[in-house]
C-alpha positions in Angstrom: -3.3 -4.8 -48.4 -6.0 -5.6 -45.9 -8.4 -8.4 -46.9 -12.0 -8.6 -45.9 -12.6 -10.0 -42.5 -14.1 -13.5 -42.4 -15.3 -15.4 -39.4 -15.6 -19.2 -39.0 -17.0 -21.2 -36.1 -16.5 -24.7 -34.9 -18.3 -26.2 -31.9 -15.9 -28.7 -30.5 -17.0 -30.8 -27.5 -19.6 -28.1 -26.6 -17.2 -25.1 -26.8 -17.2 -22.7 -29.7 -13.9 -22.0 -31.4 -14.0 -18.9 -33.6 -11.5 -18.1 -36.2 -11.2 -14.7 -37.9 -9.0 -13.9 -40.9 -8.3 -10.7 -42.9 -8.7 -7.2 -41.5 -5.4 -7.2 -39.5 -1.7 -7.8 -40.2 -2.0 -7.4 -44.0 1.7 -7.8 -44.7 2.1 -11.2 -43.1 2.1 -14.3 -45.4 -0.7 -15.7 -43.3 -2.7 -14.5 -40.2 -5.6 -15.3 -38.0 -7.2 -14.8 -34.7 -8.5 -17.7 -32.7 -11.0 -17.3 -29.8 -12.6 -19.6 -27.3 -14.3 -18.1 -24.3 -12.4 -14.9 -23.5 -9.0 -16.3 -24.7 -7.9 -14.7 -28.0 -4.7 -15.6 -29.7 -3.3 -13.9 -32.8 -1.0 -15.9 -35.0 1.1 -14.5 -37.9 3.4 -16.4 -40.2 6.0 -15.0 -42.5 8.6 -16.4 -45.0 11.8 -15.1 -46.5 11.8 -14.7 -50.3 14.9 -16.9 -50.7 16.5 -19.8 -49.0 19.0 -19.0 -46.3 22.6 -18.8 -47.7 24.5 -22.1 -46.9 21.6 -23.5 -44.8 21.6 -27.3 -44.3 18.5 -27.3 -42.1 15.0 -25.8 -42.2 15.2 -22.5 -40.3 11.8 -22.4 -38.6 11.4 -20.0 -35.7 8.4 -20.2 -33.4 7.6 -17.7 -30.6 4.7 -17.5 -28.2 4.4 -13.9 -26.9 3.0 -13.5 -23.4 1.5 -10.1 -23.0 0.6 -9.2 -19.5 -2.2 -6.9 -20.6 -4.0 -10.1 -21.7 -4.8 -10.8 -18.1 -4.9 -7.2 -16.9 -1.5 -7.2 -15.2 1.6 -5.0 -15.2 4.8 -6.9 -16.0 7.0 -7.6 -13.0 10.3 -5.8 -12.4 11.4 -2.2 -12.8 11.0 -1.8 -16.6 7.3 -2.7 -16.6 7.8 -4.2 -20.1 7.8 -7.8 -21.2 11.4 -9.0 -21.6 12.9 -12.4 -22.2 10.4 -15.1 -22.8 9.4 -16.9 -19.6 9.9 -20.7 -19.4 6.2 -21.2 -19.9 6.2 -19.1 -23.1 9.2 -21.2 -24.3 7.4 -24.4 -23.6 4.3 -23.1 -25.5 6.6 -22.2 -28.4 7.9 -25.8 -28.4 4.4 -27.2 -28.4 3.5 -25.1 -31.5 6.8 -26.0 -33.3 6.8 -29.8 -32.9 3.7 -30.9 -34.8 4.2 -28.5 -37.7 7.9 -28.9 -38.3 7.7 -32.4 -40.1 5.1 -31.0 -42.5 7.3 -28.7 -44.4 8.9 -29.9 -47.7 12.4 -31.6 -47.5 15.1 -29.3 -48.8 13.0 -26.2 -47.9 15.5 -23.7 -46.5 13.6 -20.4 -46.5 13.3 -18.8 -43.1 9.8 -19.2 -41.7 8.6 -17.4 -38.6 5.5 -18.2 -36.6 4.5 -15.7 -33.9 1.6 -16.4 -31.6 0.5 -13.5 -29.4 -1.7 -13.8 -26.4 -4.1 -10.8 -26.7 -6.6 -12.0 -24.0 -6.5 -15.0 -21.8 -9.2 -16.7 -19.8 -7.7 -19.5 -17.6 -10.5 -21.8 -18.5 -9.5 -21.8 -22.2 -5.9 -22.9 -22.6 -4.0 -20.3 -24.7 -1.4 -22.9 -25.9 -4.1 -25.1 -27.6 -5.6 -22.1 -29.4 -2.0 -21.0 -30.4 -1.4 -24.5 -31.9 -4.6 -24.4 -33.8 -3.9 -20.8 -34.9 -0.5 -21.8 -36.3 -2.1 -24.4 -38.4 -4.8 -22.0 -39.7 -2.2 -19.2 -40.5 0.1 -21.6 -42.3 -2.8 -23.2 -44.2 -4.3 -19.9 -45.5 -0.8 -18.5 -46.3 1.2 -19.0 -49.5 3.9 -20.9 -47.5 4.4 -24.6 -48.5 2.9 -26.7 -45.8 1.5 -30.2 -45.8 -1.1 -29.6 -43.0 -3.5 -28.8 -41.6 -2.9 -30.1 -38.1 -5.3 -30.1 -35.1 -4.5 -30.0 -31.4 -6.5 -30.6 -28.3 -6.0 -31.1 -24.6 -7.5 -34.2 -23.2 -8.2 -34.9 -19.5 -9.7 -37.9 -17.6 -12.1 -37.3 -14.8 -13.7 -40.3 -13.0 -12.6 -42.5 -15.8 -14.2 -40.4 -18.6 -12.2 -38.4 -21.1 -12.8 -34.6 -21.4 -11.7 -32.5 -24.4 -10.2 -29.1 -23.5 -11.1 -29.2 -19.8 -11.6 -26.0 -17.8 -9.1 -25.0 -15.1 -11.3 -26.6 -12.4 -11.7 -29.8 -14.4 -7.9 -29.9 -15.0 -7.4 -29.9 -11.2 -9.6 -33.0 -10.9 -8.2 -34.7 -14.0 -5.9 -37.8 -13.8 -4.1 -36.7 -17.0 -3.2 -33.6 -18.8 -2.4 -34.7 -22.3 -1.9 -32.5 -25.4 -2.2 -34.3 -28.7 -1.6 -33.0 -32.2 -2.0 -34.7 -35.5 -3.3 -34.7 -39.0 -6.5 -36.3 -40.1 -4.6 -39.5 -40.8 -2.3 -39.9 -37.8 -0.9 -38.6 -34.5 2.2 -36.4 -34.7 2.9 -35.2 -31.1 1.9 -36.0 -27.6 2.9 -34.1 -24.5 1.4 -35.6 -21.3 1.5 -35.4 -17.6 -0.5 -38.0 -15.6 -1.2 -39.4 -12.1 0.0 -42.9 -12.7 -2.5 -43.9 -15.4 -2.2 -47.2 -17.2 -0.9 -47.7 -20.7 -4.4 -48.6 -21.9 -5.9 -45.4 -20.4 -3.2 -43.3 -22.0 -3.7 -45.0 -25.4 -7.4 -44.6 -25.3 -7.1 -41.0 -24.3 -4.8 -40.2 -27.2 -7.1 -42.0 -29.7 -10.1 -40.2 -28.2 -8.3 -36.9 -28.8 -7.6 -37.8 -32.4 -11.3 -38.0 -33.2 -11.6 -34.4 -32.3 -8.4 -33.5 -34.1 -10.0 -34.8 -37.3 -12.9 -32.3 -36.8 -10.4 -29.4 -36.4 -8.5 -30.4 -39.5 -11.7 -30.5 -41.6 -12.6 -27.1 -40.2 -9.2 -25.6 -41.2 -9.3 -27.3 -44.6 -12.7 -25.5 -45.2 -11.2 -22.2 -44.1 -8.2 -22.6 -46.4 -10.4 -23.6 -49.3 -12.5 -20.4 -48.8 -9.8 -17.8 -48.1 -6.4 -19.4 -48.5 -3.7 -18.1 -50.9 -2.1 -20.3 -53.6 1.1 -21.9 -52.3 4.3 -20.3 -53.6 6.6 -22.4 -55.9 9.8 -22.2 -53.9 13.2 -23.6 -54.9 14.0 -26.7 -52.8 17.6 -27.9 -52.1 18.3 -31.1 -54.0 21.3 -33.3 -54.6 22.4 -33.5 -58.2 22.1 -36.8 -60.1 25.9 -36.6 -60.9 26.8 -36.2 -57.2 24.4 -38.9 -56.2 25.9 -41.4 -58.7 29.6 -40.6 -58.2 29.5 -40.5 -54.3 27.4 -43.7 -54.0 29.7 -45.6 -56.4 32.8 -44.5 -54.5 31.8 -44.8 -50.8 28.8 -47.2 -50.4 30.8 -50.4 -49.6 33.3 -48.7 -47.3 30.5 -46.8 -45.4 28.5 -50.1 -44.9 31.6 -51.7 -43.5 32.3 -48.8 -41.2 28.8 -48.8 -39.9 28.7 -52.4 -38.9 27.5 -52.6 -35.3 30.1 -51.9 -32.6 29.5 -51.3 -28.9 32.4 -48.8 -28.5 30.9 -45.5 -29.5 34.2 -43.7 -30.0 35.7 -46.4 -32.2 32.4 -46.6 -34.2 32.4 -42.9 -34.8 36.1 -42.9 -35.7 35.6 -45.6 -38.3 32.8 -43.6 -39.9 34.6 -40.3 -39.8 37.6 -41.8 -41.6 35.4 -43.0 -44.5 33.6 -39.6 -44.7 36.8 -37.6 -44.7 38.3 -39.8 -47.4 35.2 -39.3 -49.6 35.2 -35.5 -49.1 38.8 -35.3 -50.0 38.3 -37.5 -53.0 35.6 -35.2 -54.5 37.0 -31.9 -53.1 38.3 -30.8 -56.5 35.6 -32.2 -58.7 32.7 -30.8 -56.6 34.5 -27.8 -55.2 31.4 -25.6 -55.3 29.0 -28.4 -54.2 30.3 -29.5 -50.9 26.9 -29.2 -49.3 25.4 -31.7 -51.8 28.2 -34.2 -50.9 27.6 -33.7 -47.2 23.8 -34.0 -47.5 24.2 -37.2 -49.5 26.7 -38.7 -47.0 24.2 -38.0 -44.1 21.4 -39.5 -46.2 23.4 -42.6 -46.8 24.3 -43.1 -43.1 20.6 -42.8 -42.3 19.8 -45.4 -45.0 22.4 -47.9 -43.7 21.4 -47.6 -40.0 17.7 -48.0 -40.9 18.4 -50.9 -43.2 20.5 -52.7 -40.6 17.7 -52.4 -38.1 14.8 -53.3 -40.4 16.5 -56.3 -42.2 18.9 -57.6 -39.5 17.6 -56.2 -36.2 21.2 -54.9 -35.9 21.4 -51.6 -33.9 24.5 -49.4 -34.2 25.9 -50.7 -30.9 24.9 -54.3 -31.5 22.0 -54.4 -29.0 18.7 -56.3 -29.5 15.6 -54.1 -30.1 14.4 -54.3 -26.5 17.9 -54.3 -24.9 18.8 -51.5 -22.5 22.4 -50.3 -22.3 24.4 -51.1 -19.1 23.3 -49.1 -16.1 24.9 -48.2 -12.8 23.8 -45.7 -10.1 25.0 -43.9 -7.1 23.3 -41.9 -4.3 24.7 -39.6 -1.6 27.9 -38.7 -3.6 28.3 -35.0 -2.4 28.7 -34.3 1.3 27.0 -30.9 1.7 24.3 -31.3 -0.9 20.9 -32.2 0.7 20.4 -35.1 -1.8 22.4 -36.4 -4.8 21.9 -39.2 -7.3 24.0 -40.3 -10.3 22.3 -42.3 -13.1 24.5 -43.8 -15.9 23.1 -45.7 -18.9 25.7 -46.4 -21.6 27.4 -43.1 -22.4 24.6 -41.0 -20.9 25.2 -39.8 -17.4 23.4 -37.4 -15.2 24.1 -36.0 -11.7 21.1 -34.7 -9.9 21.4 -32.4 -6.9 18.5 -31.6 -4.6 18.2 -28.5 -2.4 15.5 -28.2 0.3 14.4 -24.8 1.6 11.5 -23.1 3.3 8.3 -22.3 1.3 9.3 -18.7 1.2 12.0 -19.7 -1.3 9.4 -21.0 -3.8 9.5 -19.5 -7.3 7.1 -16.7 -7.8 5.4 -16.8 -11.2 4.7 -13.7 -13.3 2.7 -15.1 -16.3 -0.7 -15.4 -17.9 -2.3 -16.5 -14.7 -5.2 -14.8 -12.9 -3.6 -15.4 -9.5 -1.6 -12.6 -8.0 0.5 -14.9 -5.8 1.1 -17.9 -7.9 4.2 -19.9 -7.0 6.0 -23.2 -7.5 7.5 -25.0 -4.5 8.9 -27.8 -6.7 11.3 -26.9 -9.5 13.4 -29.1 -11.8 16.1 -27.6 -13.9 18.3 -29.3 -16.6 21.8 -28.2 -17.8 23.8 -29.8 -20.6 27.3 -28.3 -20.9 29.4 -28.8 -24.0 31.7 -31.3 -22.4 28.8 -33.7 -22.1 29.2 -34.4 -25.8 33.0 -33.8 -25.9 32.6 -30.3 -27.5 34.9 -27.4 -26.8 32.8 -24.2 -26.9 31.6 -21.5 -24.5 29.0 -22.1 -22.0 25.6 -20.5 -22.8 22.5 -19.8 -20.8 19.8 -22.6 -20.9 18.2 -22.8 -24.3 14.8 -24.1 -25.4 15.9 -27.7 -25.3 17.3 -27.4 -21.8 14.1 -25.7 -20.6 12.0 -28.4 -22.3 13.9 -31.3 -20.8 13.7 -29.8 -17.4 10.0 -29.3 -17.7 9.5 -32.9 -18.8 11.5 -34.3 -15.9 9.5 -32.0 -13.5 6.2 -33.2 -14.9 7.3 -36.8 -14.6 8.1 -36.5 -10.9 5.3 -34.1 -9.8 2.7 -36.8 -9.0 5.0 -38.4 -6.5 6.1 -35.2 -4.7 4.5 -35.0 -1.2 2.1 -32.2 -0.6 3.1 -29.0 1.3 1.1 -30.3 4.3 2.9 -33.6 4.3 6.4 -32.1 3.6 6.5 -28.3 4.2 9.6 -27.7 2.0 10.4 -26.0 -1.3 12.4 -28.4 -3.5 14.9 -27.5 -6.3 16.3 -30.4 -8.3 19.1 -29.6 -10.8 20.2 -32.2 -13.4 23.7 -31.8 -14.6 24.3 -33.9 -17.7 27.9 -35.2 -17.5 27.7 -37.3 -20.6 25.1 -37.6 -23.4 24.4 -40.2 -26.0 20.6 -40.3 -26.1 17.7 -39.7 -23.7 19.4 -37.5 -21.1 16.0 -36.2 -20.1 14.9 -39.7 -19.0 18.2 -40.1 -17.2 17.4 -36.9 -15.4 14.1 -38.4 -14.2 16.0 -41.5 -12.8 18.8 -39.4 -11.2 16.2 -37.2 -9.6 14.4 -40.1 -8.0 17.7 -41.2 -6.5 18.5 -37.8 -5.1 15.0 -37.4 -3.7 15.3 -40.7 -1.8 18.8 -39.9 -0.8 17.5 -36.6 0.8 14.8 -38.4 2.7 11.9 -36.8 0.8 8.9 -39.1 1.4 8.0 -39.5 -2.3 4.9 -41.6 -3.0 6.8 -44.0 -5.4 10.0 -44.1 -7.4 9.9 -42.9 -11.0 11.9 -44.1 -14.0 12.0 -43.2 -17.6 13.0 -44.6 -21.0 13.1 -43.3 -24.6 11.6 -45.3 -27.4 12.4 -45.1 -31.1 10.9 -46.2 -34.3 12.1 -47.3 -37.7 9.2 -47.6 -40.2 10.1 -48.8 -43.7 7.5 -47.6 -46.3 8.6 -50.0 -49.0 8.2 -53.2 -46.9 5.7 -51.9 -44.4 7.9 -53.3 -41.6 8.0 -51.5 -38.3 10.6 -51.8 -35.5 10.2 -50.2 -32.1 13.4 -49.7 -30.2 13.9 -49.5 -26.5 16.4 -47.0 -25.0 17.5 -45.2 -28.2 20.9 -43.6 -28.5 21.9 -40.5 -30.5 22.2 -42.1 -33.9 18.8 -43.9 -33.6 17.2 -40.6 -32.6 18.8 -38.7 -35.6 18.1 -41.4 -38.2 14.8 -42.8 -36.7 11.2 -41.8 -37.1 10.2 -41.2 -33.5 11.5 -40.0 -30.2 9.0 -41.3 -27.6 9.9 -40.6 -24.0 7.8 -42.4 -21.3 8.2 -42.0 -17.5 6.3 -43.5 -14.7 6.1 -45.6 -11.5 5.4 -49.3 -11.3 1.8 -48.5 -11.1 1.5 -46.2 -14.2 2.6 -43.4 -16.5 3.4 -40.0 -15.1 4.7 -38.2 -18.2 5.0 -38.7 -22.0 6.7 -36.7 -24.7 6.4 -37.9 -28.2 7.7 -36.4 -31.4 7.3 -37.9 -34.9 9.4 -37.1 -37.9 7.2 -38.9 -40.4 3.5 -38.2 -41.1 2.3 -39.8 -37.9 1.7 -43.1 -36.2 -1.3 -45.3 -35.7 -2.9 -47.3 -32.8 -0.7 -50.4 -33.3 2.6 -48.5 -33.1 1.4 -46.5 -30.1 0.2 -49.6 -28.2 3.4 -51.5 -29.0 5.6 -48.6 -28.0 3.8 -48.0 -24.6 3.9 -51.7 -23.7 7.6 -52.0 -24.6 8.3 -48.8 -22.7 6.7 -50.2 -19.6 9.0 -53.3 -19.7 12.0 -51.0 -20.2 11.3 -48.6 -17.3 10.5 -51.4 -14.9 13.9 -53.0 -15.7 15.6 -49.6 -15.2 13.8 -49.1 -11.9 15.0 -52.4 -10.6 18.6 -51.2 -11.2 17.9 -47.9 -9.4 16.3 -49.6 -6.4 19.3 -51.9 -6.0 21.2 -48.7 -5.1 18.7 -47.1 -2.8 15.4 -48.9 -2.2 13.4 -46.2 -0.3 13.7 -42.6 1.1 16.2 -42.3 3.9 14.7 -42.1 7.4 16.0 -38.6 8.1 17.0 -35.5 6.2 20.6 -34.4 5.7 22.1 -32.7 8.7 22.7 -29.7 6.4 19.1 -29.5 5.3 16.9 -27.0 7.1 14.7 -28.4 9.8 11.2 -27.0 9.7 8.5 -26.9 12.4 5.0 -26.0 11.3 2.3 -24.9 13.7 -0.8 -22.7 13.9 -1.6 -19.6 15.8 -4.6 -17.4 16.0 -4.5 -15.1 12.9 -5.5 -12.2 15.1 -2.3 -12.7 17.0 0.0 -12.3 14.0 0.6 -8.6 14.7 1.7 -9.4 18.2 4.3 -11.8 17.0 5.6 -9.4 14.3 5.5 -6.4 16.6 5.8 -2.7 15.6 8.0 -2.4 12.6 9.0 -6.1 12.9 10.7 -5.5 16.2 9.3 -8.6 18.0 9.9 -11.1 15.3 13.4 -9.8 14.5 14.3 -10.1 18.2 13.2 -13.8 18.1 15.3 -14.4 15.0 18.3 -12.7 16.5 18.0 -14.7 19.7 17.5 -18.1 18.1 19.1 -17.8 14.7 16.1 -19.3 12.9 14.1 -18.2 9.9 10.3 -17.5 10.4 7.5 -17.4 7.9 4.0 -16.6 8.8 1.0 -17.1 6.5 -2.2 -15.0 6.6 -4.1 -18.0 8.0 -1.9 -18.2 11.0 0.4 -21.0 9.8 3.9 -20.5 11.2 7.0 -22.2 9.7 10.2 -22.0 11.8 13.3 -23.3 10.1 17.0 -23.8 11.1 19.7 -26.3 10.6 19.3 -27.0 14.4 16.0 -28.4 15.6 16.6 -27.2 19.1 16.7 -23.6 17.8 13.4 -24.2 16.0 11.8 -25.5 19.3 13.2 -22.5 21.2 11.6 -20.1 18.7 8.4 -22.0 18.7 8.2 -21.7 22.5 8.7 -17.9 22.4 6.0 -17.5 19.7 3.6 -19.7 21.6 4.3 -17.7 24.7 3.5 -14.4 22.9 0.2 -15.7 21.5 -0.8 -17.5 24.7 -4.5 -17.4 25.5 -5.5 -19.2 28.8 -8.4 -21.7 28.6 -10.8 -22.4 31.4 -10.1 -25.7 33.0 -6.6 -25.9 31.7 -3.6 -26.2 34.2 -0.4 -24.2 33.8 2.9 -23.8 35.6 4.0 -20.3 36.6 5.8 -18.1 39.1 4.3 -15.9 41.8 5.3 -12.4 40.8 3.2 -10.2 43.2 1.4 -10.6 46.4 -1.6 -8.4 47.5 -3.7 -8.6 50.7 -6.5 -10.3 48.7 -4.4 -12.8 46.7 -1.3 -13.7 44.6 -0.5 -12.9 41.0 1.0 -15.7 38.9 2.8 -15.2 35.6 1.7 -18.2 33.5 3.3 -16.7 30.3 5.4 -13.7 29.5 2.2 -11.9 28.3 -0.3 -13.2 30.8 -0.7 -13.0 34.6 -3.6 -14.5 36.5 -4.7 -13.9 40.1 -5.3 -16.5 42.8 -7.8 -15.1 45.2 -6.9 -15.8 48.9 -10.0 -18.0 49.0 -8.6 -20.2 46.2 -5.2 -20.8 47.8 -6.5 -23.7 49.8 -9.6 -25.7 50.7 -9.1 -24.4 54.2 -9.3 -20.8 55.5 -6.2 -18.8 54.8 -5.4 -15.8 57.1 -2.5 -14.4 55.1 -1.5 -15.0 51.5 2.2 -15.3 52.6 1.2 -18.3 54.8 0.8 -20.3 51.5 2.9 -18.7 48.8 5.8 -16.2 48.5 7.2 -14.2 45.6 9.2 -16.5 43.3 7.4 -19.7 44.2 6.8 -22.1 41.4 3.1 -23.2 41.3 0.7 -25.2 39.3 -2.6 -23.4 38.8 -5.9 -24.0 37.1 -7.9 -21.3 35.1 -11.4 -20.9 36.6 -12.5 -17.7 34.8 -11.5 -15.3 32.0 -13.6 -12.2 31.9 -14.5 -10.0 28.9 -11.4 -7.8 29.6 -9.1 -10.8 29.5 -8.5 -10.9 33.3 -7.7 -14.4 34.5 -8.8 -16.0 37.7 -6.9 -19.0 39.0 -6.9 -21.5 41.8 -3.9 -23.1 43.3 -3.4 -26.8 42.5 -0.1 -27.3 44.2 3.3 -25.7 44.9 6.2 -27.1 43.0 9.1 -27.7 45.4 12.7 -26.9 44.5 
C-alpha cells in the first residue's frame, strides 16, 4: 500500500525545490509533497474507475486547501475550523486547474480530483506555485492519463531585471507579478498583474519564465520515469462512424448556411437552433440510444464551420473584421444615491459598476495563509453575473469560482491606479453587475469600473480599459488568426482566451488560457500588440463619456478628515470605557477611527460635523508650545495674577508683572473674569504648569 519514500531535488534560480513521493497517502492514484524554504504543499490526485454516467464534459475538480495550522494560526470565527474556501484558495484552485485541463485526452469523462493541501507556509515561497508544480508531479507519477508534465513559475521584474519566484520583499518592489505555466514546447497559461509595463517587457518576462519551466518539466519527467505508474487504459467517449457519416450527410449544407455571418445574435442563434432541432428529430428514432453522440457531433461541426469561416474567409460569426470591436456606448452617474456609477456596453455585453466609499475601518479583514495578524484590503472588486444576463431562467446562486476569478482579475487590473491610503483615505468597494453577456464581461467590468471611479471623484492615476483576444490556429494549413474582442462563440470554438487590461502607458493585468498545446513567441507578440490597439480604441470611447475624475465626491459619500495627534494622548481622547469619544460622536454625529500611531480619521456626510469633532479632539490633546500665541478667556483672578483658559484642558497664568510693560497695582485694573485675551506662552514647567504674558485684550 505504501511505497518507499523517494526524494528529488531541483535548484531553480538559486532556490531548492524538493519533491518527495511514496510513504504517505497510499490509496491515492498519485501523490507528492513539494517543498521550497519552509513552504510544504501536499498534492493528491484520484480518478474514478468508470466514466461519469451521461457526462458530456471532463469532470475535473481541483481544490486548494488552506490550513491555518500551516502558519500557526487559529481559524477565525466561532467554530475554529476551516470552512468554505476563501476567495484566495479558490483563485489558487483556478491557477492549478487551468494549465492541466487541456492536457487530458478528449472524450475522457472519468472523474478526476486534484487536492493541494498547504501543510506549512513561508510567505517568501509562494504556496500556489508549489501547488501547481505538485499537481503536475502527482498526475505524472499517477496512472491517470495526462499529456504533461507542466511547469509553473512566478516571474517579477525589479529595476528592469527579471526574477524567478521572488520573495515577498522582492514582490513588493517588482513591477510585475506574472504566473506562467507551460509544457517544454509552449506556454499554456499566464496570470499577471503589473504596474503599467510595456508589451515588450511582458513578452520578454513570459519567455524568460518559459526557460525555467523547461527545467521543471525535465525534472518531473525524470521523477515520473523513476517512480511513475503505468498509465491506465481508460475507455474514451467517441462518436461512431455510422453516426458521423449519417449526420454529416444530412445536416452539413444546412448548418453551413445557418452559420453564415449575421450581426443579430438572436437571429443567428435561432437559425442554428432550427437546423439542430431538425437534425435531432430526424435521427431520434434511428439513434434513440445514442443522442449524446449526435449532440457531440453537432457541436463539433459548429466548431469546424466557425473556425473554417475565420481561417479561410476572415468571416467572424457576426460579420466583423478580425481587429474590429463591437459597437460601444457608455454612461456615468446613472444612480442618484450611489457614490459612483458607470455603465459599459459593448455589443450584447453590458456591465453596471457601482462604487461605495467608506472609512478605512470598513476594509476587509483577511484570515488566510499570511503571517500578518491584521492583514486587510481597502480596495475590493466583486463581480456578479445573474442568469438573466444570458437570458436564462433559473435560481440565483452565490458567487462561484468563475465570478470570484473575474472579480479578482478586474481588481488586479485597477489596483495600480488606485490612489494610496495617504492620498485618498477611503476604503473602496466596486461591484460589477453583469446585465448582459456575450463574451468578455470581465474586461467590460474593468471599463465600467474606471467610469464609476471617475464618476465618484476618486483621483485615479490613469484610466484603465480591457479587451479579450482570441485565436484560431489551423494545424493543417499552419495559418493563425488573432481576433480582437471575442464574443461567446469565438471563445467556445477558439483556441485561446487572452484578456489584457491596461492604461495608455502599459499593461496592468493579463489572464491567458489556452485550449491547445500552447502558443509561441510570434502568437504572443501579435496578440499583445493587437490588444493594445483594441484597448486604446475602447478607452477613447470611455473618455468621451467622462474624461477625468470629478472635482468633488458625491454629496452622499462620507467626508473624511485625517490628522495626527500624540499617540500618548489617545487614551485621553477615548476616555475611561470610551466615555469621552462616545460623547464626541453623540454630539457631532461623526464616525471616529484612531490608529496606534496617532492617526485620527473623522468621517461624516457633513464636513462641518467633521471639523467640529476635529476641534474637540484637538482641544483635548492640546499641548501649549513656548512662543506660540493663543486666544482664551480669563476664568479666575488672584492677587498675583490672572488665570486664562486656552483650551478646555489647559489653563495658564499671567503673572501681574506680565499684564503690561508698565507697573500694575491691581490685576482687575487690566483684566476681569470673562475677558477675551490673546496670550503668549513663555514657560511650561516639568509639571505642565503654563506661564503666559498678555499680548492684548480682545474687545467685544
